[in-house]
C-alpha positions as CSV (number, residue, x, y, z in Angstrom):
1,X,390.5,190.5,163.2
2,X,388.2,187.9,162.7
3,X,385.0,189.0,161.8
4,X,381.6,187.2,163.4
5,X,381.6,184.9,160.2
6,X,385.6,183.6,160.9
7,X,384.3,183.2,164.7
8,X,381.0,181.4,164.1
9,X,383.1,178.6,162.1
10,X,385.9,178.1,164.6
11,X,386.4,174.5,166.6
12,X,386.2,174.6,170.5
13,X,390.3,173.9,170.2
14,X,390.6,176.8,167.5
15,X,389.0,179.3,169.5
16,X,390.9,178.5,172.9
17,X,394.1,179.7,171.2
18,X,392.6,182.7,169.5
19,X,395.3,185.2,170.8
20,X,397.5,182.8,172.2
21,X,400.7,185.0,172.5
22,X,399.7,188.0,171.8
23,X,396.4,189.2,174.4
24,X,396.4,189.1,177.9
25,X,393.5,189.5,180.1
26,X,394.0,191.6,183.9
27,X,391.1,190.6,186.4
28,X,390.8,191.6,190.1
29,X,390.4,189.2,192.6
30,X,390.4,188.4,196.2
31,X,392.8,186.6,198.2
32,X,390.1,183.6,198.8
33,X,389.9,182.7,194.9
34,X,393.4,182.7,194.3
35,X,394.4,178.6,195.3
36,X,391.6,178.3,192.9
37,X,393.7,179.8,190.0
38,X,397.0,179.6,191.3
39,X,397.2,176.4,193.3
40,X,401.2,176.9,194.1
41,X,400.1,180.3,195.9
42,X,401.3,180.3,199.3
43,X,398.3,181.1,201.9
44,X,396.8,184.6,201.8
45,X,394.8,186.9,204.7
46,X,391.3,186.8,203.6
47,X,390.0,190.2,202.1
48,X,392.8,191.1,200.0
49,X,392.4,193.0,196.9
50,X,395.1,191.4,193.8
51,X,395.5,191.5,190.2
52,X,396.3,188.9,188.1
53,X,397.7,188.5,184.4
54,X,396.3,185.5,182.5
55,X,397.3,184.4,178.3
56,X,394.4,184.8,176.3
57,X,393.9,180.7,177.0
58,X,393.9,181.6,180.5
59,X,396.9,180.3,181.9
60,X,397.8,182.6,185.3
61,X,401.0,184.5,184.4
62,X,401.2,186.7,187.6
63,X,399.6,187.8,190.5
64,X,400.1,191.0,192.5
65,X,399.4,193.7,194.8
66,X,399.7,196.4,192.3
67,X,397.7,196.5,189.4
68,X,400.4,198.3,187.4
69,X,402.6,195.1,188.2
70,X,400.6,193.4,185.2
71,X,400.8,195.8,182.8
72,X,404.2,196.0,182.9
73,X,404.5,192.4,182.7
74,X,402.6,192.2,179.9
75,X,404.1,194.8,178.2
76,X,407.2,192.4,179.0
77,X,405.8,189.5,177.4
78,X,404.6,191.6,174.4
79,X,400.9,191.4,175.1
80,X,398.1,193.0,174.3
81,X,396.1,194.0,177.3
82,X,392.2,193.6,177.9
83,X,390.3,194.2,181.3
84,X,387.9,191.3,182.7
85,X,385.3,192.6,185.4
């Protein structure tokens, strides 16, 4: 685990890659926001609650309507998950 002193010395690029390939984060999103993050996603009906899994650097990995699927995919990819609100 990185200490505060270590984190203070990281460059912006090093910080962006912290946890890459090891940490993923799960975030609840509204269907209206999907195209901004997942540009290849089809048009969705407004008002849907969805779940997204992202790599530590913010790379989108999975979009689903089932929260459990995000944890399954993270485990499949051997990612430790954190949730963002």
